[in-house]
Every structure is written in C-alpha cells, then in structure tokens.
C-alpha positions in Angstrom: 4.9 -4.0 -3.3 6.2 -5.0 0.2 5.1 -2.3 2.5 5.3 -2.1 6.5 5.2 -5.9 7.3 6.7 -7.4 10.4 8.7 -10.2 8.9 11.7 -11.5 10.7 15.1 -10.2 9.4 16.5 -13.9 9.6 17.8 -14.5 6.1 17.4 -17.9 5.4 17.5 -20.1 2.2 21.2 -19.7 1.2 21.1 -23.5 0.6 17.6 -23.6 -1.1 19.1 -23.1 -4.7 22.2 -23.4 -6.9 23.9 -20.1 -7.7 26.7 -19.3 -10.1 28.5 -15.8 -9.8 27.7 -13.4 -12.7 30.0 -10.3 -11.7 32.5 -11.8 -9.4 33.4 -15.6 -9.3 32.2 -17.3 -6.2 32.6 -21.1 -6.9 32.3 -22.0 -3.4 28.8 -20.5 -3.2 27.6 -22.8 -6.1 29.2 -25.9 -4.7 27.5 -25.3 -1.4 24.0 -25.4 -2.9 23.9 -28.0 -5.6 22.2 -30.7 -3.5 19.3 -28.3 -2.7 17.4 -26.9 -5.7 13.9 -24.8 -5.4 11.4 -25.1 -8.2 8.2 -24.0 -6.7 6.7 -21.5 -4.4 3.5 -21.9 -2.4 1.2 -18.9 -2.5 -1.8 -18.2 -0.1 -4.4 -16.6 -2.4 -6.0 -14.2 -0.1 -7.3 -11.8 -3.0 -9.9 -14.5 -4.1 -11.8 -13.9 -0.9 -13.1 -17.4 -1.0 -15.8 -18.3 1.6 -17.9 -21.3 1.0 -17.6 -21.7 -2.9 -15.2 -21.4 -5.7 -15.7 -21.1 -9.5 -13.1 -21.6 -12.0 -12.2 -22.8 -15.5 -9.2 -25.0 -16.2 -6.7 -24.2 -19.0 -5.1 -27.6 -19.4 -5.6 -31.0 -18.0 -5.8 -31.3 -14.4 -6.2 -34.2 -11.8 -8.6 -33.7 -9.0 -7.7 -35.6 -5.9 -9.7 -35.6 -2.7 -8.2 -36.1 0.7 -9.1 -40.0 0.9 -7.1 -40.6 -2.5 -10.2 -40.4 -4.9 -9.2 -38.9 -8.2 -10.9 -37.5 -11.3 -9.4 -36.5 -14.5 -10.5 -33.2 -15.8 -10.1 -32.0 -19.5 -9.0 -28.5 -20.7 -11.9 -26.0 -20.5 -13.5 -27.6 -17.7 -15.7 -25.4 -15.6 -15.5 -26.3 -11.9 -17.6 -25.5 -9.0 -16.4 -26.3 -5.5 -18.8 -25.9 -2.6 -18.0 -26.1 1.1 -21.0 -28.4 2.5 -21.2 -29.6 6.2 -17.4 -28.7 6.6 -16.4 -30.8 3.7 -15.5 -29.8 -0.1 -17.5 -31.1 -3.0 -16.3 -30.7 -6.6 -18.9 -30.6 -9.4 -18.0 -30.7 -13.1 -20.4 -31.5 -16.1 -22.4 -34.2 -14.2 -19.7 -35.5 -12.2 -19.0 -34.8 -8.5 -16.1 -35.6 -6.1 -16.6 -35.7 -2.4 -13.2 -34.4 -1.6 -13.3 -34.1 2.2 -11.3 -31.6 4.0 -9.0 -31.0 1.2 -9.1 -31.1 -2.7 -6.0 -30.9 -5.0 -6.0 -29.9 -8.5 -2.9 -31.2 -10.0 -1.6 -30.2 -13.6 -0.9 -32.8 -16.2 1.1 -32.5 -19.5 -0.9 -30.9 -22.2 1.4 -30.3 -25.2 3.5 -27.3 -25.0 1.1 -25.1 -22.9 1.6 -24.6 -19.0 -1.6 -25.7 -17.3 -3.4 -22.8 -15.5 -6.6 -21.7 -13.7 -9.0 -18.8 -14.2 -10.9 -17.8 -11.4 -14.1 -15.9 -11.8 -13.7 -12.3 -11.4 -10.2 -12.5 -11.9 -8.4 -11.4 -14.9 -5.2 -13.6 -15.0 -4.4 -17.1 -15.5 -2.9 -19.0 -12.2 -0.5 -21.5 -13.5 0.4 -24.2 -11.0 -1.3 -26.9 -8.8 -4.1 -25.7 -6.6 -4.7 -27.0 -3.0 -8.1 -26.1 -1.5 -8.5 -27.0 2.3 -11.1 -26.1 5.0 -9.8 -23.6 7.4 -11.9 -21.5 10.1 -15.1 -22.6 8.3 -13.9 -21.2 5.0 -12.1 -22.4 1.7 -8.3 -21.8 1.9 -6.5 -21.7 -1.6 -2.9 -22.3 -1.8 -1.1 -22.2 -5.5 2.1 -24.2 -6.0 3.9 -22.9 -9.1 7.4 -22.5 -10.6 9.2 -19.4 -9.2 9.7 -18.0 -12.9 6.2 -18.4 -13.7 5.2 -16.8 -10.4 7.3 -13.7 -11.5 5.1 -13.4 -14.4 2.0 -12.7 -12.3 4.1 -10.4 -9.9 6.1 -7.9 -11.9 3.3 -6.7 -14.1 1.3 -5.6 -10.9 4.1 -4.5 -8.8 5.3 -2.3 -11.5 3.4 -1.9 -14.7 4.0 -3.4 -18.3 4.5 0.4 -19.6 7.5 0.9 -17.3 11.0 1.1 -19.0 12.4 -2.4 -19.5 15.5 -1.9 -17.3 13.2 -0.9 -14.4 11.1 -3.9 -15.0 14.3 -6.2 -15.0 15.4 -4.6 -11.6 11.9 -5.3 -10.3 12.2 -9.0 -11.6 15.4 -9.4 -9.8 14.2 -8.0 -6.5 10.9 -10.0 -6.7 12.7 -13.3 -7.3 15.3 -12.6 -4.6 12.4 -11.7 -2.0 10.3 -14.8 -2.7 13.2 -17.2 -2.5 14.4 -15.6 0.7 11.0 -16.4 2.1 10.9 -20.0 1.3 10.2 -22.1 4.4 9.3 -25.8 4.1 8.1 -26.2 7.5 5.2 -23.4 6.9 2.1 -24.1 5.3 3.0 -21.5 2.5 5.8 -19.3 1.7 4.1 -16.0 0.7 0.9 -14.3 0.4 -0.5 -12.8 -2.8 -1.1 -9.1 -1.4 1.2 -6.4 -0.2 2.2 -8.1 2.9 4.5 -9.9 0.5 4.1 -9.3 -3.1 1.0 -8.6 -5.2 0.3 -11.5 -7.3 -2.8 -11.9 -9.4 -2.1 -14.4 -12.1 -0.5 -14.1 -15.3 -2.1 -11.3 -17.3 -3.0 -12.0 -20.8 -1.0 -8.9 -22.4 2.4 -8.2 -20.6 4.9 -8.6 -23.0 7.5 -6.3 -21.6 7.4 -7.6 -18.1 7.5 -11.3 -19.5 10.7 -10.4 -21.4 12.2 -8.7 -18.3 11.7 -11.9 -16.3 13.1 -14.0 -19.1 16.2 -11.9 -19.5 17.1 -11.9 -15.8 16.2 -15.5 -15.3 17.6 -17.0 -12.0 19.1 -13.8 -11.2 19.0 -12.9 -7.3 20.9 -10.5 -5.0 23.1 -11.6 -2.4 25.4 -10.5 0.5 28.2 -12.5 1.7 27.1 -15.5 -0.4 23.6 -15.2 1.2 20.2 -14.1 -0.2 19.0 -10.9 0.9 15.4 -10.0 1.7 15.3 -7.5 -1.4 12.6 -5.1 0.2 11.1 -2.6 -2.1 8.4 0.0 -2.1 6.5 2.3 -4.4 8.3 5.6 -3.4 10.6 6.4 -0.9 9.8 10.1 -0.6 13.4 11.1 -1.7 15.5 9.2 0.6 16.1 5.4 1.3 15.3 3.9 4.7 17.2 1.6 7.0 15.7 -1.8 7.6 16.5 -1.7 11.3 14.2 1.6 11.5 11.3 -0.3 10.3 11.7 -3.9 11.5 13.3 -5.6 14.6 15.9 -8.2 14.0 19.5 -9.1 13.6 21.6 -10.0 10.7 20.8 -7.1 8.6 23.2 -7.2 5.6 25.2 -4.3 4.9 23.8 -3.6 1.4 21.2 -1.1 2.8 22.0 2.4 3.2 20.1 5.7 4.1 20.6 7.7 1.0 19.1 10.7 -0.8 17.2 9.6 -3.9 17.0 12.3 -6.4 15.5 9.8 -8.9 12.4 9.4 -6.8 12.0 12.9 -5.8 12.3 14.2 -9.4 9.6 11.7 -10.7 6.3 13.5 -11.4 4.7 10.2 -10.9 5.8 9.8 -7.1 2.8 10.1 -4.9 3.2 13.1 -2.9 0.6 15.2 -0.8 0.7 19.0 0.0 -1.0 21.4 2.2 -1.0 25.2 1.9 -0.8 27.2 5.1 -2.0 30.8 4.2 0.2 33.3 6.1 -3.2 35.1 6.9 -4.2 32.0 9.0 -7.3 31.7 6.9 -8.6 28.5 5.8 -7.2 26.2 8.6 -9.4 23.2 9.3 -11.1 23.2 12.8 -9.0 20.1 13.6 -5.9 21.8 13.0 -7.0 25.0 14.9 -7.9 22.8 17.7 -4.2 21.3 17.9 -2.8 24.8 17.8 -5.3 26.1 20.6 -4.4 23.1 22.9 -0.5 23.8 22.6 -1.1 27.6 23.3 -3.4 26.6 26.4 -0.2 25.1 27.9 1.7 28.2 27.8 1.6 30.3 31.1 1.9 33.6 29.4 -1.8 33.0 28.2 -3.2 32.1 31.5 -5.5 35.2 31.2 -7.1 34.0 28.0 -9.9 31.4 27.4 -8.6 28.6 25.3 -11.0 26.0 25.7 -12.5 24.2 22.6 -15.6 26.4 22.6 -14.1 29.7 23.3 -13.5 32.3 20.9 -10.2 32.2 19.0 -8.4 33.2 16.0 -5.1 32.6 14.2 -4.3 36.1 12.9 -1.1 35.1 10.9 1.3 32.4 10.5 4.9 33.9 10.5 7.0 30.8 10.5 6.8 27.2 9.7 9.6 24.8 10.5 10.1 20.8 10.6 12.3 19.5 13.4 13.1 16.6 15.5 14.4 13.8 13.1 13.0 10.4 14.1 16.3 8.8 13.4 20.0 9.8 13.6 21.6 11.8 10.7 21.2 12.0 7.6 17.5 11.1 8.2 15.1 13.9 7.0 12.0 12.0 8.4 10.9 15.0 10.9 8.5 14.3 13.5 7.4 18.0 14.8 6.0 20.7 13.3 7.0 24.1 14.7 4.6 27.1 14.0 5.0 30.7 14.9 1.4 32.4 15.1 0.0 35.5 15.9 -3.3 35.0 17.6 -6.4 36.7 19.3 -8.5 35.2 21.9 -11.2 36.0 24.5 -10.0 37.2 28.1 -11.3 35.2 31.1 -14.0 36.6 33.1 -12.6 39.6 35.2 -9.3 39.6 33.6 -7.8 42.6 31.7 -5.4 42.4 28.7 -2.0 41.9 30.0 0.5 44.8 29.5 2.8 44.7 26.7 0.5 43.0 24.2 0.5 43.8 20.6 -2.1 46.5 19.8 -4.9 45.1 17.3 -3.4 44.9 13.9 -5.2 44.6 10.6 -4.1 41.4 8.9 -2.8 43.2 5.8 -0.4 45.0 8.2 0.9 41.9 9.7 1.5 40.5 6.0 2.4 43.6 4.4 4.1 45.9 6.8 5.2 48.5 4.0 1.7 49.2 2.4 0.0 52.3 2.6 -2.3 52.4 5.8 -6.1 52.1 5.4 -8.0 55.4 5.7 -9.1 56.3 9.2 -12.3 54.8 10.3 -12.5 52.0 7.6 -13.3 48.7 8.8 -12.3 45.0 7.6 -14.8 43.4 5.2 -15.6 40.5 7.5 -16.6 41.4 11.0 -14.6 40.3 13.7 -15.7 38.7 17.1 -15.8 41.7 19.4 -14.7 39.5 22.2 -11.2 38.7 20.7 -8.2 40.8 21.4 -4.6 40.2 20.2 -2.9 37.7 22.7 0.5 38.0 21.0 2.7 35.9 18.8 3.9 32.5 20.0 5.9 29.4 18.7 4.1 26.1 19.3 5.5 22.6 18.4 2.9 20.0 17.3 3.5 16.2 16.7 3.4 15.4 12.9 2.4 12.0 13.8 -0.4 10.7 13.6 -2.8 13.5 13.9 -1.3 16.4 11.9 -0.6 14.6 8.8 -4.0 13.6 8.7 -5.4 16.8 9.6 -3.5 18.5 6.9 -4.2 15.7 4.4 -0.3 14.9 4.1 -0.8 11.3 4.7 0.4 9.2 1.8 -0.2 5.6 2.9 -1.0 5.8 6.6 2.2 4.6 7.7 3.3 7.6 9.7 6.6 7.7 8.1 6.1 10.4 5.4 9.1 12.6 4.6 7.8 16.1 5.0 9.2 19.4 3.7 8.4 23.0 3.9 8.5 25.8 1.2 7.8 29.5 1.6 5.8 31.6 -0.9 5.0 35.3 -0.7 1.8 34.7 1.1 1.8 31.2 2.2 3.9 28.1 3.4 3.6 24.8 1.4 4.1 21.4 3.3 4.8 18.5 0.9 4.8 14.8 2.1 6.3 11.9 0.2 6.8 8.2 0.8 4.5 5.3 -0.3 5.6 2.4 1.7 8.6 1.5 3.9 11.2 3.2 1.8 13.7 0.6 2.2 15.5 -0.7 -0.7 14.5 -0.2 -4.4 12.0 2.7 -5.2 9.9 1.7 -7.9 9.2 5.3 -8.8 13.0 5.9 -8.5 13.9 2.9 -10.8 11.3 4.1 -13.3 12.9 7.5 -13.5 16.5 6.2 -13.5 15.5 3.9 -16.5 13.7 6.5 -18.4 15.5 10.0 -17.6 18.8 8.6 -16.6 19.0 5.7 -18.9 20.4 3.5 -16.2 20.8 -0.3 -16.8 19.0 -2.5 -14.3 22.5 -3.5 -12.7 23.2 0.2 -12.1 19.9 0.6 -10.6 20.2 -2.3 -8.3 23.6 -1.2 -7.5 22.1 2.2 -6.2 19.6 0.8 -4.0 21.4 -2.3 -2.8 25.2 -1.0 -2.7 27.6 -3.9 -2.5 25.1 -6.6 -3.1 26.2 -9.2 -5.6 24.2 -10.6 -8.5 24.2 -14.5 -8.7 22.1 -16.7 -10.5 19.9 -19.8 -8.9 18.9 -22.8 -11.0 15.8 -24.7 -9.8 14.5 -27.3 -12.1 10.8 -27.9 -12.5 9.7 -31.3 -12.1 8.1 -32.8 -15.2 4.4 -33.0 -15.3 2.7 -36.3 -14.9 1.0 -38.0 -17.9 -2.9 -38.1 -17.6 -4.5 -40.6 -15.2 -7.9 -42.6 -15.8 -11.3 -40.7 -15.2 -12.6 -42.0 -11.9 -15.8 -40.7 -10.3 -19.2 -40.3 -12.2 -21.7 -39.1 -9.4 -24.1 -36.3 -11.3 -23.8 -32.8 -10.0 -25.0 -29.2 -10.9 -23.5 -27.5 -14.0 -21.3 -24.7 -13.1 -22.5 -21.2 -13.7 -20.8 -17.9 -13.5 -20.2 -16.5 -9.8 -22.4 -13.5 -9.0 -20.7 -10.3 -8.1 -20.7 -9.9 -4.2 -24.1 -8.4 -3.0 -24.1 -4.7 -3.1 -25.8 -2.9 -0.2 -29.1 -1.1 -1.0 -29.3 2.9 -0.9 -33.0 3.8 -0.8 -33.5 6.8 1.5 -33.9 10.4 0.2 -30.7 12.5 0.0 -30.3 14.7 2.8 -29.8 18.3 2.3 -26.2 19.0 0.9 -25.5 15.4 0.3 -24.9 13.6 -3.1 -25.1 10.2 -4.6 -21.7 8.5 -5.5 -20.4 5.2 -6.9 -17.5 3.2 -6.1 -15.5 3.0 -9.4 -12.0 3.8 -9.4 -11.0 0.4 -8.0 -10.2 -3.0 -9.9 -13.0 -5.4 -10.6 -11.3 -7.9 -8.0 -10.6 -5.3 -5.4 -12.6 -3.7 -2.6 -12.7 -0.2 -1.0 -12.4 -0.1 2.9 -15.2 1.7 4.8 -13.4 3.0 8.1 -14.5 4.1 11.3 -12.7 7.2 11.0 -11.1 9.3 8.3 -7.7 7.5 8.6 -6.0 4.9 6.6 -5.0 3.3 10.0 -8.7 3.5 11.3 -10.7 0.4 12.0 -12.4 -1.1 8.9 -16.1 -1.3 9.1 -16.8 -3.1 5.7 -15.5 -3.8 2.4 -17.2 -1.9 -0.4 -17.1 -3.5 -3.7 -17.0 -1.8 -7.4 -20.4 -0.2 -8.5 -21.7 0.2 -4.8 -23.6 3.3 -4.5 -23.1 5.6 -1.6 -24.6 8.6 -0.2 -21.9 11.3 0.5 -22.8 13.1 3.6 -20.1 15.5 4.0 -16.4 16.2 3.7 -14.4 14.9 6.8 -12.1 17.3 8.6 -9.2 15.3 7.0 -8.4 16.5 3.3 -9.3 13.9 0.9 -11.9 11.8 3.0 -15.7 11.8 3.1 -18.5 10.5 5.4 -20.6 8.1 3.5 -23.8 6.1 4.3 -25.9 3.2 2.7 -29.1 1.6 4.1 -26.8 -0.8 6.2 -23.9 1.2 7.4 -22.0 4.4 7.9 -18.5 5.5 7.8 -15.5 7.1 6.0 -14.0 6.5 2.5 -11.4 8.3 0.4 -13.1 10.4 -2.2 -10.5 9.5 -4.8 -12.3 6.0 -5.2 -15.6 7.6 -5.9 -17.4 9.0 -8.9 -20.6 11.2 -8.8 -23.4 8.9 -9.9 -25.3 10.0 -13.0 
C-alpha cells in the first residue's frame, strides 16, 4: 500500500494513454491521447535484495544480451546464475557463460500462448517481463519492464488479499492501475519501486483467481479529474476518517476529488488495525516512561515548587480523574488530536525544609477517591500495600502532554510509526480506554473500508470509488503491448558453473547462556522473502541496526517500556524488535 511517501503532487501523464469515457462521454479526452499509448511499466525490484549474485529460473524463452551486444538464446526452464565480478556481470547457464559487462538484459521471446516470466530464488511469484540487471553502487540493480495489466496481477493480491470481496478487489485494481500510470516518467530510470514507497509487487502468485478476475473485469479503467489522471493514493486503514493530500504532502494542483470525511466502514471493520491503552483510574500500572512525562509536566507548575519532582524523587499518581484529547492538528473536521490532557491526583515528597502548603487535600485512601459513597474502612486499618512515608498528597492538577511522538509509543498506541494515529477516549467505571487507529497516511481509498463496504454494505466497486474519490470520473486507457520477437540464434558457448540454489541469508549465531529472566525466541511471523528490522530504540521510527531474517534465533532480554517491543540480543548485536513477529523457541 502507498504509505507516507514524499512524492510530488504534480499529476503528469494525461497524454500517456488513450481514454474513453465510461460514465460521462468525454470524446475530447480520447482524441488528445491517441498518439501516445503506454504498454509497459518499469519496476525497480528492491525486495530481491541483490548484492553480488542473482539466481533465477526462466519460464519461457529469453534472449540474454550483454552491454556490448553479445547475445545468447536461453530455453524455457533454464536455470541462471549471474555473478558480479570485478565490477562486471557474468551470466552462467548449463556450461555456457556470457560476459555481459556493466549491464545484462533478459528479453522475452515468443513461446506459444504463455507469457514468459522469471522465478527468483526465495520468491514465490513469477515476474513476467523483460529484466535488466545493471551495476550500481557496487551491487546488482534489477529493473523489470512488463505490461501494466500483468504488473497489476502482482500488485492487487498483495495490496489486498485474494480472499477479499470481489468488488473491493476491483476498486483496488482501479486504484493501483491509476497510481502506476500517474507515475510514468520516461526521463527517469524506472517508474515505480516494488515496495510500499509505491505499491507492493512480488510477482504474479500461482493461486490468485479472484484478484486476476478483478484486474480482468476492470481492464483499462482509471480515475480522472478534469480529464487528467489523479494520483490514486490509498492506505490500509484511515482510522475512521479520510485525510487530505495537502496535509500529508506538499505540492500544488491537488485535484478536488479528495475530502476529509468520516469513514464508518473503516471504523466498523473488525480487521482494521487498532491499538488500545487502558489507564486505571487508580493510577496503577502506569509505565515508568509515562509517569516520567506526567512528572515533568507537573514540575513546571509553580503550585508544586515545594515538592521534589526530579526523576529519582519519590512520586505517585493516586488517581486519574479525567482524560481528554485536544488540539486537532488540522482545521475542522479533523479528528487527528495532538494533545492528551490528564487530570491527576498526585502525592510527592517535600523539598528539604519545606512544610506541606496550606489548602492541600488530606491523605485519602484510593478507594475513597474512586468510590466516595462506599462505607469507610474501620479505624486503624491500613492499605494492603505499604506506601512511601515520604509521600504526601500534593493535590489534583491538569497536565497536557504531546501525543506525538513519545506518548503514543509509551502507551503502545503507535499503529505504523507515522505519528498520525486518530486517537479516541472512552470512560468505564474504573478506567479510561484510549484507542488509536490509522495504518498509513489515510488519503484516498481505505483497503479495510473497501473490504467492509463490499462485504457488509454490498457496495459495488464504482460506489466504493465514489466514496473515497468523490467527483472523480472512470475512464478507460488502452495501451497496446508490442508483439514479442521470435527466437534468435544461440551465440556464446564458454563453459561456466551449473547454477545451484541460492542459500538463505546467513543467520547470526546465538551461543551464550540465557541470562536470568531471558527466553529464546525465533523470528517466524514474517514472509520467507521478507525481513524484520532490529532497531536502536523501541520505535518504528528509530534507526535500523540490522535486518533479521526468518528463523533467526534471538535472546529476549526484557520487555521494553513501549508496549509490544522487546530488547533482544545475538552474539553479534543487540536492539529492539516487535514481539508480535517472534515465537518462543521449542
């Protein structure tokens, strides 16, 4: 999904394709674009993580061409090894080798009715299209060129899921097609990348019938505003309210088909990602980091000058009496609040030589604060837990804390680490519950909202698109794919090594004895071709120290102050990861 990227809002490419109006006739639009058709998109394949070698199997015939024009015809099923040696690429296949130089092109050739494609080791999908490998910054850089409709077959099943309702998948197909066409830039080295900086592309999966039908049944359909393509941003979940592009990215010429609107479909969907934090009215269970923020805010109040409020001084929150969210980041009707207002009763230690200020509340049992109508405890009774004798009631105060970035992390409310969660508060008898939602930037289509509209609301894809892009028009582009060339003669016959399977990335050793209280975990809850970031601090915005691969063992040392994060170690490094990606080792 397209999340938190700094793309320009300049909407180019209205002349890149031919369009015919579906809903409202616009003959002039089609006439303007007839001489400029688009058939292919260039995708930078970052997810392959290529360094100095690449291993692949061909599905269909390909012509390998080096930078000096030398060519080798490769048959279907060919297993290839490409190595970077001395700054140049060398291709090996079944006793043949090709010294390709700085660039190697693998070009599709006609092979019956099957569209040729490439399977990369450790990748599950087929990558249809022409592949160009070049040398960039001492590593192999892969760029795949393929038809737009074929590209969508490798986007929609990963941006949504083949199990999504068909109408939701169709709305996703239209958005993904519109987005990629709006990013076409002939002067650049590629058009889009294969990760969430643009759209997730992992090749075409073997089993994705529903998504394939969604692409087929919306073939060529795009969203336009004033006869120009829009950049059809979308995200996983908007947290119950769509966002305006201008609040996320800078730029001009923002089309008028984006609005800040409450989205009940996203809010109702139980699969929308949310985080919650419960604040007990008794003040119990608050994390040290959160207490530190409250203490710092209280230390700025002149009424508390007689009390010691440094980090190492005795301090206690006796009750939380009110919780309020204030200060919307943007003008109405924005519900993205930036301040957390707490009314708390606190006890603290007096500074040396100071006496308790007059007018302060007398010492109260916490049950008296929470339940003023209860029957008083017998005289002389003591609370079950011993209280610090230095602490005396300091009073009840209202403090205002910045939600972003610290508080959302300290309370475990961070959904995606983008500092844009929509937070709400509800009150129960003995607690307040904070709930945060929004996975991504929130602009345009919400994938979870579309899912719920299609399943519970029985909405058609056109209705879904109209809700998220009000006023946008559906049009059809046509981009004719050039016919594939016929096979060329086999050239090249230099012996080379037979390709073998690429080994998995080397895992770091874990040999030390487990410290007291630690436990052994394994990175499991990620895809085979993915990785988990080991970060310097327990925050999705913190510096990445290393990438951890599936099956990596880790010593879990302790839970972090931030809910959902743990501090881990191997023999090589130490840092923080989200515990949800780990499983306890057997």
